[in-house]
LUMMAR-752019 format. One line per 10 residues: number of its first residue (from 0); their letters; for each residue z, y, x of C-alpha. Coordinates in nm, 4 decimals, always signed. Each point is the difference from the previous one (the first is absolute). Layout:
N
NUM = a = Z,Y,X  ...
This chain:
427
0 = msfdlrirqs = -0.9408,-1.8736,+2.1854  +0.3441,+0.0099,-0.1344  +0.3289,-0.1611,+0.1740  +0.3700,-0.1326,-0.0761  +0.2853,+0.2219,+0.0094  +0.3565,-0.1599,+0.1250  +0.3119,+0.2796,-0.1265  +0.3796,-0.0777,+0.1143  +0.2706,+0.1082,-0.1288  +0.0528,+0.3721,+0.1317
10 = avsgninipg = +0.0900,+0.3861,-0.0917  -0.1736,+0.3076,+0.0373  +0.0751,+0.3041,+0.0960  -0.1910,+0.3720,+0.1196  -0.2839,+0.2224,-0.0953  -0.3059,-0.1247,-0.2076  -0.3254,+0.1778,-0.0965  -0.1444,-0.0524,-0.3235  -0.4212,-0.0726,-0.0339  -0.1512,+0.2052,-0.2424
20 = skshtiralv = -0.0786,-0.1096,-0.3795  -0.2715,-0.2592,-0.0423  +0.0605,+0.1243,-0.3888  -0.1035,+0.3483,+0.1333  -0.2711,-0.0704,+0.2744  -0.2139,-0.1899,-0.2418  +0.0199,+0.2891,-0.2724  -0.0736,+0.2241,+0.2593  -0.3053,-0.1647,+0.1657  -0.1202,-0.0501,-0.3592
30 = iagladgesv = -0.0139,+0.3134,-0.1174  -0.1393,+0.1221,+0.3521  -0.2277,-0.2277,-0.0519  -0.1229,+0.1952,-0.3203  +0.0200,+0.3306,+0.1244  -0.2977,+0.1767,+0.1339  +0.0637,+0.0658,+0.3207  +0.2621,-0.0577,+0.3311  +0.3597,-0.0794,-0.1035  +0.2504,-0.0232,+0.2931
40 = ikapllagdt = +0.3398,-0.2877,-0.1188  +0.2355,+0.0124,+0.2498  +0.3026,-0.2562,+0.1171  -0.2536,-0.2972,-0.2488  +0.0893,-0.3439,-0.0173  -0.2145,-0.1552,+0.2425  +0.0763,-0.3737,-0.1192  -0.1682,-0.3212,-0.1531  -0.0427,+0.1713,-0.4035  -0.0807,+0.2936,+0.1265
50 = lscmnaleem = -0.2719,-0.0541,+0.2677  -0.1749,-0.2047,-0.2689  +0.0071,+0.2483,-0.2221  -0.1272,+0.2112,+0.3192  -0.2495,-0.2791,+0.0473  -0.1610,-0.0135,-0.3352  +0.0289,+0.3589,-0.0671  -0.2553,+0.0181,+0.2706  -0.2291,-0.2634,-0.1310  -0.0335,+0.2633,-0.2802
60 = gitfstkpgd = -0.1802,+0.2460,+0.1989  +0.4092,+0.1514,+0.0771  +0.0458,+0.1244,+0.4149  +0.3004,-0.0246,+0.1733  +0.1188,+0.1332,+0.3460  +0.2957,+0.0030,+0.2292  +0.0276,+0.1584,+0.3353  +0.0014,-0.2527,+0.2877  +0.3592,-0.1362,+0.0313  +0.1040,+0.1692,-0.2770
70 = hsllkvngsg = +0.0441,-0.1019,-0.3343  +0.2571,+0.2239,-0.1239  -0.2748,+0.2541,-0.1129  -0.2656,-0.1496,-0.1611  -0.3221,+0.1921,-0.1878  -0.2119,-0.1473,-0.3134  -0.3434,+0.1387,-0.0510  -0.0229,-0.0588,-0.3784  -0.3384,-0.0567,-0.2163  +0.0551,+0.2003,-0.2855
80 = ckfkgsekvi = +0.0101,-0.2360,-0.2176  -0.3643,-0.2043,+0.1267  +0.0159,-0.3059,+0.0401  -0.1605,-0.2453,+0.1902  -0.1140,-0.3464,-0.1749  -0.0446,-0.2629,+0.1929  -0.0686,-0.4220,+0.0031  +0.2957,-0.0285,+0.2416  +0.3003,-0.1250,-0.1715  +0.3459,+0.2683,+0.1134
90 = nvgnsgttlr = +0.2497,-0.1832,+0.0982  +0.3467,+0.1405,-0.0384  +0.1988,-0.2490,+0.1754  +0.3034,-0.0376,-0.2202  +0.0633,+0.3567,-0.1599  +0.0714,+0.0110,-0.3159  +0.0054,+0.3439,-0.0363  -0.3154,+0.0677,+0.1740  -0.1749,-0.2935,-0.2962  +0.0946,+0.1537,-0.2764
100 = iltaigalsd = -0.0322,+0.3642,+0.0995  -0.3389,-0.0893,+0.2006  -0.1526,-0.1783,-0.3182  +0.0748,+0.3273,-0.2242  -0.1541,+0.2370,+0.2228  -0.3108,-0.2700,+0.0526  -0.0565,+0.1052,-0.3363  -0.0669,+0.3290,+0.0381  -0.3156,-0.1035,+0.1463  -0.3539,-0.0726,-0.1249
110 = stirldgdds = +0.0055,-0.3112,+0.3343  +0.1496,-0.2821,-0.0303  +0.2972,-0.0814,+0.1895  +0.1323,-0.3751,+0.0955  +0.3510,-0.0585,+0.0566  +0.1736,-0.2524,+0.1402  +0.3393,-0.1157,+0.2463  +0.1927,-0.2530,+0.0834  +0.1291,-0.2858,-0.1667  +0.3445,+0.1833,-0.1562
120 = irkrpmqpll = -0.2359,+0.2711,-0.1078  -0.1549,-0.2292,-0.2020  +0.2591,-0.1094,-0.1929  +0.0760,+0.3921,-0.0713  -0.1170,+0.0256,-0.3617  -0.1980,+0.3000,-0.0345  -0.1468,-0.0626,-0.4040  +0.1797,+0.2935,-0.1680  -0.1681,+0.2359,+0.2543  -0.3724,-0.1231,-0.0340
130 = salydigakv = +0.0848,+0.0172,-0.3636  +0.0831,+0.3420,-0.0047  -0.2604,+0.0907,+0.2251  -0.2277,-0.1782,-0.2408  +0.1276,+0.1902,-0.2788  -0.1400,+0.3196,+0.2072  -0.3008,-0.1408,+0.0926  -0.0091,-0.1446,+0.2766  -0.1371,-0.3726,+0.0769  +0.1902,-0.2819,+0.1126
140 = ksnsghapls = -0.0176,-0.3886,+0.1184  +0.2937,-0.1603,+0.1201  +0.0732,-0.3846,+0.0878  +0.2666,+0.0061,-0.3578  +0.1268,+0.3161,+0.0744  +0.0418,-0.0145,+0.3882  -0.1634,+0.0560,+0.2957  -0.2612,-0.0596,+0.1289  -0.1485,+0.2849,-0.2457  -0.2930,+0.2440,-0.0062
150 = isgpikggkt = +0.0398,+0.3494,-0.1719  -0.2911,+0.3154,-0.1019  +0.0427,+0.2980,-0.2179  +0.0224,+0.3067,-0.0256  +0.2790,-0.0089,-0.2657  -0.0406,+0.2552,-0.2267  +0.3920,+0.0153,-0.1074  +0.0804,-0.0878,-0.4059  +0.3081,-0.1721,-0.1238  +0.1478,-0.3093,+0.1711
160 = mtdgissqfl = +0.3358,-0.1708,+0.0536  +0.1555,-0.2382,+0.2869  +0.3072,-0.1826,+0.0609  +0.2800,+0.2106,+0.2382  +0.0966,-0.3810,+0.1044  -0.1521,+0.1077,+0.3647  +0.0177,+0.3607,+0.0153  -0.3199,-0.0563,+0.2455  -0.2379,+0.0207,-0.3335  +0.1335,+0.3386,-0.1102
170 = talliacpla = +0.0316,+0.1379,+0.3303  -0.3963,-0.1172,+0.0282  -0.0999,+0.1710,-0.3149  +0.2107,+0.3526,+0.0906  -0.1886,+0.0167,+0.3098  -0.3489,-0.1011,-0.1056  -0.0100,+0.2132,-0.4020  +0.0010,+0.3657,+0.1266  -0.3560,-0.0811,+0.1625  -0.1351,-0.1996,-0.3213
180 = dgdteidvid = -0.2737,+0.2615,-0.2045  +0.2779,+0.0182,-0.2872  +0.3077,-0.0363,-0.1465  +0.2007,-0.3264,+0.0964  +0.3063,-0.1195,-0.2291  +0.2359,-0.2179,+0.1091  +0.2547,-0.2040,-0.2241  +0.2852,-0.2158,+0.2317  +0.1471,-0.3237,-0.1182  +0.3147,-0.0774,+0.1777
190 = lhekpyiemt = +0.0406,+0.2324,+0.3092  +0.1501,-0.1600,+0.2931  +0.0430,+0.1444,+0.3356  -0.0087,+0.3432,-0.1374  +0.0747,+0.2403,+0.3201  -0.3124,-0.1500,+0.1832  -0.2102,+0.1456,-0.3521  +0.2617,+0.3564,+0.0779  -0.1349,-0.0599,+0.3970  -0.3757,-0.0122,-0.1419
200 = lkwldeqkii = +0.0988,+0.3395,-0.2365  +0.0989,+0.1672,+0.3346  -0.3226,+0.0098,+0.1331  -0.2055,+0.0607,-0.2903  +0.2699,+0.2971,-0.0190  -0.0458,+0.1356,+0.3394  -0.3881,-0.0578,-0.0653  +0.0216,+0.2388,-0.2998  -0.1242,-0.2902,-0.2163  -0.0161,+0.0724,-0.3681
210 = yknknfkhft = +0.2088,-0.2482,-0.2232  +0.2765,-0.0669,-0.3048  +0.2708,-0.2782,+0.0606  +0.1472,-0.1017,-0.3513  +0.3070,-0.1439,+0.1492  -0.1716,-0.2462,+0.2234  -0.1728,-0.2001,-0.3221  -0.2824,+0.2455,-0.0154  -0.2326,+0.1457,+0.2058  -0.2914,+0.2357,-0.1044
220 = ieggqsykpf = -0.1723,+0.0893,+0.3642  -0.2688,+0.3154,+0.0015  -0.3174,-0.1047,+0.1071  -0.2472,+0.1574,+0.2629  +0.2665,+0.1048,+0.2141  -0.0263,-0.0970,+0.4397  +0.1802,-0.0051,+0.2663  +0.0646,+0.2297,+0.2872  +0.0726,-0.0729,+0.3751  +0.3619,+0.0732,+0.0912
230 = sttipgdfss = +0.2058,-0.0890,+0.3216  +0.3701,-0.1778,-0.1124  +0.2885,-0.1984,+0.1922  +0.0843,-0.2839,-0.1155  +0.3479,-0.1256,-0.0729  +0.1966,-0.2299,+0.1784  -0.0276,-0.3432,-0.2295  +0.3499,-0.0699,-0.1970  -0.1456,-0.3954,-0.0865  -0.0369,-0.0265,+0.4304
240 = atfpliaaav = +0.3610,+0.1752,+0.0237  +0.1306,-0.2837,-0.2268  +0.0528,-0.2280,+0.2830  +0.1830,+0.1881,+0.2723  +0.2102,+0.1176,-0.3004  +0.1038,-0.3451,-0.0962  +0.0141,-0.1484,+0.3258  +0.2906,+0.3019,+0.0558  +0.1275,-0.0974,-0.3227  +0.0656,-0.4312,+0.0195
250 = tgskikikgl = +0.0532,+0.0282,+0.3277  +0.2647,+0.2698,+0.0158  -0.2020,+0.2313,+0.2541  -0.0386,+0.3149,-0.0032  -0.3081,+0.1750,+0.0852  -0.2104,+0.3353,-0.0292  -0.3383,+0.0256,-0.2013  -0.2321,+0.2512,+0.0748  -0.3409,+0.1093,-0.1319  +0.0993,+0.0510,-0.4337
260 = dfndsqgdkr = -0.0452,+0.2143,-0.2123  +0.2867,-0.0676,-0.2672  -0.2078,+0.2947,-0.2265  -0.2843,-0.2350,+0.0313  -0.1331,-0.1835,-0.3669  +0.0561,-0.3324,+0.1277  +0.1977,-0.2337,-0.2028  +0.1101,-0.2016,+0.2901  +0.2451,+0.3222,+0.0927  +0.1627,-0.1773,-0.2778
270 = vfeimdsmgt = +0.1524,-0.2894,+0.1846  +0.2365,+0.2333,+0.2707  +0.1847,+0.1200,-0.3781  -0.0230,-0.4403,-0.0981  +0.1217,-0.0476,+0.3987  +0.3047,+0.3152,-0.0048  +0.1224,-0.2002,-0.3340  +0.0155,-0.3248,+0.1067  +0.2419,+0.1566,+0.3296  -0.2053,+0.0970,+0.2366
280 = sitherdgvv = +0.0122,+0.3242,+0.1560  -0.2501,+0.2372,-0.0336  +0.0425,+0.3691,+0.1581  -0.2716,+0.1990,+0.0141  -0.0557,+0.2283,+0.2946  -0.2091,+0.2626,+0.1262  -0.2423,-0.2188,+0.2307  +0.0351,-0.3265,-0.2281  +0.2345,-0.2237,-0.2215  +0.2919,-0.1546,+0.2119
290 = vegthlkgme = +0.0187,-0.3898,-0.1895  +0.3233,-0.2173,+0.0937  +0.0347,-0.3117,-0.1724  +0.3637,-0.0419,-0.1778  +0.1276,-0.2929,-0.2682  -0.3268,-0.0151,-0.2356  +0.0711,-0.0927,-0.3596  -0.2086,-0.1635,-0.2511  -0.1634,+0.1887,-0.2481  -0.2245,-0.0304,-0.3091
300 = ldlndipdal = -0.3811,+0.2068,+0.0630  -0.2813,+0.0900,-0.1759  -0.2813,-0.0055,+0.2597  -0.2981,+0.0779,-0.2599  -0.0802,+0.3033,+0.2481  +0.0322,-0.1344,+0.3029  -0.1313,-0.3430,+0.0583  -0.0367,+0.0141,+0.3042  +0.3426,-0.0110,+0.1182  +0.1157,-0.3664,-0.2064
310 = palaiagcaa = -0.0990,-0.1751,+0.3302  +0.2444,+0.1920,+0.1987  +0.2513,+0.1068,-0.2584  +0.0449,-0.4196,-0.0437  +0.1462,-0.0227,+0.3932  +0.2498,+0.2651,-0.1266  +0.1219,-0.2099,-0.2885  +0.0061,-0.2335,+0.2187  +0.2607,+0.1638,+0.2207  +0.1972,+0.1320,-0.2631
320 = egetkllnve = +0.3223,-0.0685,-0.2160  -0.0543,-0.1456,-0.3040  -0.3325,-0.0139,-0.2069  -0.3314,+0.2254,+0.0213  -0.2402,+0.0186,-0.2477  -0.3744,+0.0832,+0.0715  -0.1488,+0.0377,-0.3569  -0.3007,+0.1974,-0.2166  -0.2388,-0.0468,+0.3296  -0.2518,-0.2688,-0.1240
330 = qarlkesdri = -0.3153,+0.2049,+0.1527  +0.1920,-0.1393,+0.3167  -0.1886,-0.3559,-0.0436  -0.3484,+0.2324,+0.0154  +0.0367,+0.1033,+0.3224  -0.1664,-0.1121,+0.3703  +0.2388,-0.3547,-0.1286  +0.1937,-0.1109,-0.2953  +0.3534,+0.1902,+0.1539  +0.2203,-0.1018,-0.2527
340 = raicvelrkm = -0.0850,-0.3728,+0.0921  -0.0629,+0.0496,+0.3622  +0.3079,+0.1784,+0.1332  +0.2007,-0.2966,-0.3047  -0.1736,-0.2369,+0.1788  +0.0535,+0.0705,+0.4038  +0.3660,+0.1146,-0.0948  +0.1305,-0.3022,-0.1253  -0.1193,-0.1906,+0.2925  +0.2613,+0.2068,+0.1971
350 = gakiheldhg = +0.2698,-0.0810,-0.2579  -0.0343,+0.2738,-0.1849  +0.1366,+0.0352,-0.3603  -0.3210,+0.1581,-0.2538  -0.1524,-0.0366,-0.2627  -0.3203,+0.0323,-0.1767  -0.0680,+0.1834,-0.2945  -0.3148,+0.0620,-0.1700  +0.0948,+0.3914,+0.0814  +0.1288,-0.0047,+0.2991
360 = livdggqlsg = +0.3589,-0.1708,+0.1988  +0.3388,-0.1027,-0.0153  +0.1629,+0.0024,+0.3369  +0.3649,-0.0931,+0.0887  +0.1176,+0.0912,+0.3741  +0.0987,-0.2815,+0.2201  -0.0844,-0.1163,+0.3554  -0.3631,-0.0690,+0.1244  -0.1327,-0.2422,+0.2867  -0.2744,+0.0245,+0.1481
370 = tevngcgdhr = -0.2994,-0.2127,-0.0159  -0.3571,-0.0139,-0.0196  -0.1700,+0.2191,-0.2810  -0.3360,+0.1044,-0.0906  -0.1167,+0.3661,+0.0095  -0.2634,-0.0605,-0.3417  -0.2599,+0.1902,+0.1861  +0.2134,+0.3203,-0.1944  +0.1172,+0.2458,+0.2880  +0.2829,+0.1054,-0.2170
380 = ivmalslagm = +0.1510,-0.3181,-0.0416  -0.0233,-0.0534,+0.3775  +0.2064,+0.3169,+0.0711  +0.2603,-0.1376,-0.2674  +0.0730,-0.3458,+0.1861  -0.0004,+0.1761,+0.3180  +0.3103,+0.2077,-0.1553  +0.1055,-0.3177,-0.1168  -0.0335,-0.2044,+0.3542  +0.1924,+0.3574,+0.1386
390 = iasgetlirn = +0.3578,-0.1330,-0.2028  -0.1074,-0.3810,+0.0137  +0.1900,-0.2286,+0.1614  -0.2390,-0.1948,+0.3031  -0.3290,+0.0748,-0.0013  -0.2879,+0.1130,-0.2553  -0.3255,-0.0455,+0.0609  -0.3073,+0.1552,-0.1775  -0.3190,-0.1714,+0.0226  -0.2578,+0.2391,+0.0425
400 = gtgpiqityp = +0.1668,+0.3295,-0.0653  -0.1694,+0.1810,+0.2285  -0.3430,+0.0382,-0.1705  +0.1588,+0.1195,-0.3379  +0.2129,+0.2839,+0.1010  -0.2911,+0.1861,+0.1100  -0.1411,+0.0651,-0.2959  +0.2877,+0.3032,-0.0233  +0.2806,+0.0002,+0.3299  -0.2214,-0.1083,+0.2615
410 = tfiedfkklg = +0.2811,+0.1218,+0.2651  +0.2755,-0.1881,-0.2047  +0.0869,-0.2118,+0.2467  +0.0038,+0.1858,+0.2490  +0.2286,+0.2507,-0.1577  +0.2431,-0.2279,-0.1055  +0.0234,-0.1381,+0.3562  +0.0734,+0.4002,+0.1381  +0.2833,-0.0455,-0.2438  +0.1185,-0.3177,+0.1468
420 = adisiik = -0.0998,-0.2774,-0.2551  -0.0828,-0.2685,+0.1419  -0.3322,-0.1157,-0.1238  -0.2968,-0.1492,+0.2199  -0.3405,-0.1052,-0.0773  -0.0683,-0.3469,+0.1111  -0.4050,-0.1089,+0.1040
């Protein structure tokens, strides 16, 4: 059940610990599930999308365990790529990453795997990945290139290609193809979200998977490889850290953000550099990074590598002097919502001077006014509108806001209340 959120103008102060990375957690779950033996994942994110991934993997024969009352350590008993088929449709919830990756690894088995999800998942394009898997031996059925779908293999390797509009298509192939019998060559057309591919390759490197990467446009992956059990600690999620960072920046507040590794491959760490360029004070200390909001100035930003940052950066644009351009991020339309359209429509309700482009937004700074808005069933839209409510006059009401934030940041409301934000749940 999802309840409404009420936010009033407020500042923040204190320390905040960032939850684990969703992207790293899902990759860890899948690779551990493909390994033959027990892996240990420390400090995983156990929230909507990652729990959906775990539930789906369990349906495929992979088991998980935690200590009673302690979810900071997760044990995964991998299947060694021996998946069980089932007449049951596996529900991936709202997780696009899970849908794409499990489609690809489902093609490793000669059993049929059936996948589906919520209404948002059924709108996510799948045809580029399905076509690529078909090229290398998979049998696929879908609803005109969308879920619900079924897939079986085993894939044999060979030559294929995929569109890069969603990095998840390539990530899925990179994870599955080392387990094919033969070598696989993948041509990539117009890759977006490159940092997510760098993250996937880091996981392959740690597993000593053999592949060749020609400028992220052509990959050759040796077949007949395997994944090994491992132990790892999941770093904090820079996508989630975007929200307290920008909350401090737009409210002129000072906070310390803990739990981040700035040497990690996550692309959204760049948001700290962006906010520094816009005028926020960023100071790295031994136990965290101190963020202090000052006068913000608008700027032009290419968000192709960091589409998840678009909603929150639109709020930064509202608080900045002058014009902020958020460009080259058309893939933001393919997320849980059409994030370009959604944040534009909802911020206009609050009086924002914001203009929608095919591939982004133009935002002009100015005063926002509290009103009733819609989170559009999208966790990042809900959290971004919460930031907008913190700088708007009056009261902002976000309809059905509590449900979506469970996807990646279940402690968002609790954490922000501890920082002093005037945010509450309306039941």
